[in-house]
C-alpha positions in Angstrom: -6.8 30.7 1.8 -7.7 29.4 5.0 -6.6 26.3 4.5 -3.2 27.9 3.4 -3.1 30.3 6.8 -4.0 27.5 9.0 -1.1 25.7 7.6 1.6 28.2 7.8 -0.3 28.2 12.0 0.6 24.7 12.5 4.3 25.0 10.9 4.5 27.9 13.5 4.6 25.9 16.4 7.9 24.1 15.3 9.5 26.7 13.2 10.0 24.6 10.3 7.9 22.7 7.7 8.0 18.7 8.3 7.9 17.9 4.5 11.6 20.0 4.5 13.1 18.0 7.6 16.7 17.1 6.3 15.8 13.1 6.5 19.1 13.1 8.0 17.8 15.0 11.4 14.8 12.5 11.6 15.3 9.9 14.5 14.2 6.8 15.3 14.7 6.5 19.3 11.5 6.3 20.9 13.0 7.7 23.7 12.0 11.0 21.6 8.3 9.9 21.8 5.7 12.3 23.2 4.0 11.2 26.4 0.5 10.4 24.2 -2.2 8.5 26.3 -5.7 7.3 24.5 -7.5 10.7 26.5 -4.8 12.5 24.6 -6.1 11.2 21.4 -9.3 11.1 22.0 -9.6 14.8 23.7 -7.8 15.8 20.2 -10.1 14.0 17.5 -13.4 14.6 19.6 -12.8 17.8 21.7 -10.1 20.3 19.5 -12.0 23.5 18.1 -11.9 23.2 14.0 -9.6 26.1 12.7 -12.5 26.5 9.9 -15.7 25.8 11.7 -14.9 27.1 15.3 -16.7 24.1 16.5 -15.3 21.1 18.1 -13.6 18.8 15.3 -15.9 15.3 16.8 -14.4 12.8 14.3 -15.3 9.9 16.1 -14.9 7.7 12.7 -10.8 8.5 13.2 -11.1 6.8 16.7 -11.8 3.6 14.7 -8.2 4.2 12.6 -6.7 1.7 15.6 -7.5 -0.8 13.2 -5.1 0.8 10.2 -2.5 0.6 13.1 -2.7 -2.8 14.3 -2.7 -3.9 10.4 0.5 -2.9 9.8 -0.3 0.2 7.9 1.9 2.4 9.4 6.1 2.8 8.9 8.5 3.3 11.4 8.0 6.4 13.2 10.0 9.5 12.8 11.0 12.2 15.5 12.2 15.9 15.1 12.9 18.1 18.1 13.1 21.4 17.2 16.6 23.5 18.6 14.4 26.5 18.3 11.2 25.2 20.6 12.6 21.7 22.6 9.0 21.7 24.3 7.2 20.7 20.9 7.8 17.7 18.7 7.2 16.7 15.5 6.4 13.0 14.3 6.4 12.0 11.0 5.2 8.5 9.4 4.4 6.2 6.3 0.9 4.9 6.0 -0.5 2.9 3.5 -3.7 3.3 1.9 -6.0 0.2 3.1 -7.4 -0.5 -0.5 -4.8 1.1 -3.2 -2.2 -0.6 -2.8 -0.3 0.6 -5.8 -0.4 4.8 -4.5 2.9 5.6 -3.0 2.6 5.6 0.9 1.0 8.8 2.9 3.2 10.9 5.3 1.3 12.1 7.9 2.8 14.0 10.5 1.6 14.6 14.0 2.9 17.9 16.5 2.8 17.3 20.1 4.1 18.4 23.1 6.3 16.2 25.5 3.6 15.5 27.8 1.9 14.2 25.2 -0.8 17.3 24.5 -2.0 17.3 20.9 -1.5 20.2 18.7 -1.9 19.6 15.1 -1.4 17.2 12.3 -1.4 16.8 8.3 -2.0 14.6 5.9 -0.8 14.6 2.5 -4.6 12.7 1.6 -8.0 14.4 0.6 -8.8 15.0 3.5 -5.6 15.7 5.3 -6.4 19.6 5.7 -9.4 18.6 8.4 -5.8 17.2 10.8 -8.3 14.2 12.0 -8.0 11.5 8.7 -7.7 8.0 9.6 -4.4 8.1 8.5 -3.5 11.0 11.3 -5.5 8.8 13.8 -3.2 5.7 13.0 -0.1 7.3 13.6 -1.3 8.8 17.4 -2.3 5.3 18.1 1.1 4.1 16.9 2.9 6.5 19.0 0.5 5.8 22.2 1.9 2.1 21.7 5.5 2.8 21.6 5.0 4.7 24.6 3.5 2.1 26.4 6.3 0.0 25.8 8.7 2.4 26.7 6.9 3.2 29.8 7.2 -0.7 30.3 9.6 -3.2 31.1 10.3 -6.8 29.9 12.4 -9.8 31.5 15.5 -8.2 29.6 14.6 -5.1 31.5 14.6 -3.5 28.0 11.4 -1.8 25.8 10.3 -4.9 23.4 9.8 -2.5 20.7 9.8 -5.6 18.4 6.6 -6.2 19.6 4.8 -3.5 17.5 3.3 -4.7 14.4 5.7 -3.7 11.6 5.3 -1.6 8.4 3.8 -2.8 5.2 7.0 -4.8 3.6 7.8 -4.2 -0.1 6.3 -7.4 -1.1 2.5 -6.1 -1.1 1.1 -9.4 -1.8 1.5 -12.5 0.4 0.5 -16.2 -0.2 -2.1 -17.6 1.5 -0.1 -19.3 3.9 1.7 -16.5 5.4 -2.0 -14.9 5.3 -3.1 -13.5 8.7 -7.4 -13.9 8.4 -8.3 -13.2 12.1 -10.5 -10.4 12.5 -9.6 -7.4 13.9 -11.0 -7.9 17.0 -8.5 -10.8 17.6 -5.7 -9.3 16.4 -6.2 -6.2 18.6 -7.2 -8.3 21.7 -3.9 -10.2 20.8 -1.5 -7.7 20.9 -3.1 -5.7 23.9 -2.5 -9.0 25.8 0.9 -9.2 23.8 1.9 -5.0 25.0 0.8 -6.4 28.6 2.6 -9.9 29.1 5.8 -8.2 27.7 6.2 -11.1 25.7 5.3 -12.8 21.7 2.7 -14.0 20.6 2.7 -18.2 20.5 1.4 -19.8 17.4 0.6 -23.3 17.0 3.0 -25.5 14.8 1.8 -25.8 11.5 0.0 -29.2 10.9 1.3 -31.4 8.9 -0.6 -32.4 6.1 -0.2 -36.2 4.2 1.3 -36.2 0.7 -1.6 -36.4 -1.9 -0.9 -37.5 -5.7 -1.5 -35.1 -8.6 -4.8 -35.5 -9.9 -5.1 -36.5 -13.5 -6.5 -35.0 -16.3 -9.7 -37.1 -16.0 -10.1 -36.1 -12.4 -9.4 -32.2 -12.9 -12.7 -32.8 -15.2 -14.9 -34.7 -13.2 -14.1 -32.2 -10.1 -14.7 -29.1 -12.6 -17.4 -30.5 -13.8 -19.4 -30.9 -10.4 -18.4 -27.6 -9.3 -20.4 -26.4 -12.2 -23.4 -28.4 -11.6 -24.1 -26.9 -7.8 -24.6 -23.7 -10.0 -23.3 -21.6 -7.5 -20.9 -20.3 -10.3 -17.5 -20.7 -8.1 -14.5 -18.1 -8.9 -12.4 -20.6 -9.9 -14.5 -21.7 -13.3 -14.2 -18.1 -14.4 -10.6 -18.7 -15.5 -11.3 -22.1 -17.1 -11.6 -22.1 -20.9 -14.3 -24.5 -21.1 -16.8 -22.3 -18.1 -15.2 -18.9 -18.8 -18.5 -17.9 -20.9 -21.1 -18.3 -18.1 -18.8 -15.6 -16.0 -19.3 -12.8 -18.9 -20.3 -9.5 -17.4 -24.5 -8.9 -18.3 -23.9 -5.0 -18.9 -26.1 -3.0 -16.5 -28.1 -0.8 -18.1 -29.8 0.5 -14.9 -29.1 4.6 -14.2 -32.4 5.2 -12.1 -34.7 8.2 -12.4 -33.9 10.8 -14.3 -34.8 14.2 -12.1 -37.2 15.1 -14.7 -39.9 12.4 -14.4 -40.6 14.1 -10.7 -43.0 15.8 -12.8 -46.7 16.2 -11.5 -49.2 17.5 -13.7 -51.4 17.9 -10.1 -48.9 19.9 -8.2 -49.1 22.3 -11.2 -52.2 24.0 -9.2 -50.4 23.8 -6.1 -49.4 27.2 -4.1 -45.7 27.7 -3.4 -46.0 26.8 0.1 -48.0 23.3 -0.5 -45.4 22.6 -3.0 -42.7 23.3 -0.7 -44.5 21.2 2.0 -45.2 18.5 -0.8 -41.4 18.5 -1.5 -39.9 18.4 1.6 -41.5 14.6 1.6 -39.3 13.6 -1.5 -36.3 11.5 -1.3 -33.7 11.7 -4.1 -30.8 9.2 -4.4 -28.8 7.2 -6.4 -26.7 4.2 -6.3 -23.1 4.2 -6.8 -23.9 1.2 -9.7 -26.1 3.2 -11.1 -23.9 6.5 -10.9 -20.9 4.4 -12.8 -23.8 3.2 -15.8 -25.0 7.0 -16.4 -20.4 7.8 -16.5 -20.1 4.8 -18.9 -22.8 6.1 -21.1 -22.3 9.9 -21.3 -18.0 9.8 -22.3 -19.6 11.5 -24.9 -20.6 14.5 -23.1 -22.8 17.1 -25.4 -23.0 14.2 -27.5 -24.6 12.0 -25.4 -28.6 12.6 -25.3 -28.0 11.1 -22.0 -25.7 13.9 -20.7 -28.4 15.9 -21.1 -31.1 13.9 -19.5 -29.1 13.3 -16.1 -28.2 17.1 -16.1 -31.7 18.5 -15.9 -32.6 19.2 -12.0 -28.6 19.1 -11.0 -26.3 21.4 -10.3 -23.2 20.9 -12.0 -19.8 22.6 -11.6 -19.9 25.0 -13.8 -22.9 27.2 -12.5 -22.0 26.1 -8.7 -21.0 29.6 -8.6 -24.2 31.2 -9.3 -26.1 28.5 -7.4 -23.8 29.6 -4.4 -24.5 33.6 -5.0 -28.5 33.2 -5.4 -30.9 33.3 -2.3 -32.5 29.8 -2.5 -36.4 31.9 -1.0 -35.9 34.1 -4.7 -33.4 32.7 -6.9 -32.1 33.4 -10.2 -35.4 32.1 -12.5 -33.2 32.2 -15.5 -30.3 30.1 -13.4 -33.5 27.7 -12.2 -34.3 27.3 -15.8 -30.7 26.5 -17.6 -30.5 24.4 -14.3 -33.9 22.1 -15.0 -34.0 22.9 -18.4 -30.3 22.5 -20.1 -31.8 22.2 -23.6 -32.9 25.4 -23.5 -29.5 26.9 -22.0 -27.6 25.9 -25.6 -26.3 28.3 -27.7 -22.9 28.2 -29.8 -21.1 31.5 -30.4 -17.2 32.1 -31.8 -15.8 32.0 -28.1 -17.7 28.3 -27.6 -17.0 27.0 -30.7 -13.1 28.1 -30.5 -13.0 26.3 -27.1 -14.5 23.1 -28.3 -12.3 23.0 -31.5 -9.2 23.3 -29.3 -9.9 21.4 -26.0 -8.6 18.3 -27.6 -4.8 20.0 -28.7 -5.2 21.6 -25.5 -5.3 18.1 -24.0 -2.4 16.7 -25.8 -0.4 19.7 -24.7 -0.9 19.1 -21.2 -0.2 15.4 -21.7 3.1 16.1 -23.3 3.4 18.4 -20.0 3.2 15.1 -17.3 5.3 13.3 -19.4 8.0 13.6 -16.2 5.4 11.8 -14.1 5.1 8.0 -12.9 2.8 6.0 -14.9 0.6 9.0 -16.1 -2.8 7.8 -17.8 -5.6 10.6 -18.9 -9.1 9.0 -19.0 -12.0 10.3 -20.6 -15.0 11.2 -18.1 -18.9 11.0 -18.8 -20.8 12.8 -16.3 -20.7 12.0 -12.7 -22.5 12.1 -10.1 -22.1 11.2 -6.4 -24.6 9.2 -4.5 -23.4 10.9 -1.0 -24.6 14.2 -3.2 -26.8 13.1 -5.9 -28.2 17.0 -6.3 -24.9 18.2 -7.9 -22.6 16.8 -10.8 -19.6 17.3 -12.5 -18.2 16.6 -16.2 -15.0 16.9 -16.2 -12.1 16.9 -18.8 -10.4 14.2 -17.7 -9.7 11.7 -14.4 -5.8 11.8 -14.5 -3.5 9.2 -12.5 0.0 9.2 -11.9 1.7 7.0 -9.1 3.5 10.0 -7.9 0.6 12.1 -7.3 -2.2 10.2 -7.0 -5.2 10.3 -8.5 -7.2 13.7 -9.7 -8.9 15.9 -12.7 -8.5 17.8 -15.5 -10.2 20.9 -16.6 -9.4 22.9 -20.1 -10.0 26.3 -20.5 -9.4 27.5 -24.3 -9.9 31.3 -24.1 -11.5 33.1 -27.5 -10.0 36.3 -25.9 -6.5 35.0 -25.9 -6.4 33.5 -29.2 -4.1 36.2 -31.1 -2.2 36.6 -27.8 1.5 36.1 -27.1 1.2 35.3 -23.5 -1.7 34.8 -21.0 -0.2 37.8 -19.2 -1.3 40.5 -21.8 -5.4 39.0 -21.1 -5.4 39.4 -17.3 -7.9 42.0 -16.6 -10.8 42.6 -14.5 -13.3 39.6 -16.2 -10.0 37.3 -17.3 -10.5 33.8 -14.9 -6.4 34.3 -14.1 -4.0 37.1 -11.8 -0.7 38.1 -12.0 0.6 37.6 -8.0 3.5 37.7 -7.0 5.1 37.0 -11.2 2.9 34.1 -11.4 -0.2 33.6 -13.0 -3.0 32.1 -10.7 -7.0 31.0 -10.6 -8.9 33.9 -9.2 -10.6 32.3 -5.9 -13.4 34.6 -6.5 -13.8 33.3 -10.4 -16.5 30.9 -11.6 -14.3 28.7 -12.6 -12.6 28.0 -9.0 -15.9 26.8 -7.8 -16.2 24.4 -10.6 -12.7 22.3 -10.3 -13.4 22.6 -6.4 -16.8 20.9 -7.3 -15.4 18.4 -9.3 -13.0 17.1 -6.9 -15.9 17.3 -4.7 -17.8 14.8 -6.8 -15.5 12.7 -8.2 -13.6 12.0 -4.9 -10.4 13.1 -6.4 -7.3 14.5 -4.7 -6.4 17.3 -6.9 -7.2 19.4 -9.9 -4.9 20.6 -13.0 -6.6 23.5 -14.3 -5.7 24.0 -17.7 -5.4 27.3 -19.6 -4.1 27.1 -23.2 -3.8 29.4 -26.2 -1.6 29.0 -29.9 1.6 30.5 -27.9 0.9 30.0 -24.1 0.0 27.5 -21.5 -1.1 28.0 -18.1 -1.2 24.4 -16.2 -1.8 24.9 -12.1 -2.1 22.4 -9.5 -5.0 22.7 -7.4 -5.6 21.3 -4.1 -9.1 20.9 -2.1 -10.6 23.7 0.0 -12.4 21.8 2.5 -13.9 25.2 3.9 -15.0 26.1 0.1 -16.6 22.4 -0.2 -18.8 22.8 3.5 -20.5 26.4 1.5 -20.8 24.5 -1.6 -22.6 20.9 0.0 -25.0 23.5 2.0 -26.1 26.1 0.0 -26.5 23.7 -3.1 -28.4 21.4 -1.4 -30.8 24.9 0.1 -31.4 25.7 -3.5 -32.0 22.1 -4.8 -35.1 21.6 -1.7 -36.5 25.0 -1.9 -36.2 25.7 -5.4 -34.8 22.8 -8.1 -37.0 20.4 -6.4 -40.4 22.5 -6.6 -39.7 24.1 -10.0 -39.1 20.0 -11.3 -42.0 18.6 -9.5 -44.5 21.5 -10.1 -43.1 23.9 -12.1 -42.9 26.7 -10.0 -41.0 29.3 -11.5 -41.8 28.6 -15.1 -45.8 28.3 -15.0 -47.4 30.4 -17.5 -49.7 33.4 -16.5 -52.9 32.0 -17.3 -53.8 35.1 -19.3 -50.7 34.1 -21.2 -51.5 30.8 -22.4 -54.1 29.6 -25.3 -56.3 26.9 -24.5 -54.4 22.9 -25.0 -55.5 23.0 -28.0 -52.7 24.9 -29.4 -54.6 27.8 -30.9 -53.3 31.2 -31.5 -54.1 33.5 -28.6 -54.1 37.3 -28.6 -53.3 38.5 -25.6 -55.9 40.7 -23.8 -54.2 44.2 -22.0 -57.4 44.2 -19.5 -56.1 40.7 -18.4 -53.1 41.8 -18.3 -54.2 44.1 -15.5 -56.0 42.0 -13.8 -52.9 39.5 -13.7 -49.7 40.6 -14.8 -47.4 38.9 -16.5 -43.7 38.7 -15.0 -40.8 40.6 -17.2 -39.4 37.1 -18.4 -37.8 35.1 -21.4 -40.4 32.8 -21.9 -39.7 31.9 -25.6 -36.7 29.8 -27.1 -35.7 33.2 -29.2 -34.7 34.9 -26.0 -36.6 38.1 -26.7 -38.9 39.0 -23.3 -43.3 39.2 -23.5 -44.6 42.6 -24.6 -48.0 43.0 -24.1 -50.4 41.7 -27.3 -47.3 39.5 -28.3 -49.4 36.1 -29.7 -47.7 33.3 -28.0 -48.5 28.9 -28.8 -48.7 27.2 -26.0 -47.0 23.5 -26.3 -46.3 20.7 -23.8 -41.9 22.0 -22.7 -42.2 24.6 -19.8 -42.6 27.6 -21.8 -44.7 29.6 -24.2 -43.6 29.7 -28.0 -44.0 33.5 -29.8 -46.4 33.2 -33.2 -43.1 34.5 -34.9 -40.4 32.0 -33.0 -41.9 28.7 -35.7 -42.6 28.1 -38.5 -46.1 28.3 -40.0 -48.7 28.9 -42.6 
């Protein structure tokens, strides 16, 4: 895998994996830090060529990560100088999340030459494989600030490292009187002034407030009543018993427009070129609030009508490999129809019944295996749509969280072929999802399930996926990390397929238009196909009926209001 190969290249620069360095070997001595300057940071984040795309990184957004540093999100800078190559230095630090205060801190590291040229970086966040996340940027700015102080002198003729913003304290919540409400711009200006003058900031003494008597119950009641009378719904009243009822949340029922409602009868007579031009002016979007409502309403998954309604027209994670493999200009018609009309693709077999019947048992087994993780929990997931990628979707078997690993998804498979096997290794063959590597089972990266879990992580914005293969006698649990390179392929190819094939089908039924010769009148009369018409306007060899049998000359078909015809023998009639 490209990400694994790239990581090996990065650690080869220092001869050791930074996460395996003995803590005793790490130093807090600022004199060991590489001489990183702002031009070094800019050149690295913007002009460095990506190992994945062979193009410049252009991570301009990460240049704003200075805010992480001045907000005290960066902990102590720990330096390691490899004995094998003293010219390259690795710097490790802990960086806390900006929002998820309860999550364990991230551990980005940076490798640079002594003169400040930045060679590589890595982070344990979801975007860490890209080497230019905001947490990496924050560490670089912290190094720059420490080096600036190292090379300056204070009145004591010693670098004033105590002027640097301190890392986050163990107490993540501060009392109001100890909270700094200044803007980031003000803090930055104040810090720059501190660096240039080499002396701490002088704060004004707190003004002593006059003593006031404690209000009586009657005064408090009057005050709260006046607050309520303003009609502004101040948050204080939401926790007061007499007023809390006015703050009861109103259920959000706005789910937006299902893609199936994009259908326009007038577009069915357009040529493919006209339809594609028409579709190029259609924008498909969804708000985060609408996506959240859909997810909540579809947690029963296939038992929910809404689950099918919002699946229609969206490339689901389970079909992502097929979507990436078919050419958008001439796609698989069965794939297009299965995506646009999911109800017509429903079927049951021994294999599907076995999987559904044992899914909960497999999840229970997974929960038991994860008991050692701190505060582990697994929640049911509904139909997830990412507003940034509204044309694709995912329904993982669960959303998982633990304090030690963060947030992820879990996908469970109960293969029927393994139901009577002693070990899953017995099932390994060309078609099975697992393969054996160095004596261990792992998910094939070429398999549709790998595309499925990668899409789930992408859509759900999670940091990992636990892939579970269960049988009555064995279970395989594998932690899958994000494949950033594959994510780019998924986003690009799914976008092309949606705009060139799925959207034209949704709007004007480009691929499911029945041939006029095979269509009876709108009165739904039974029609016998005339062979002479067939020769003039041949009917494509395709499935047009729910019976899944191909159309043949002289077949009697009935037109209904769905996307296809019905064979006369597939309906009950007298």
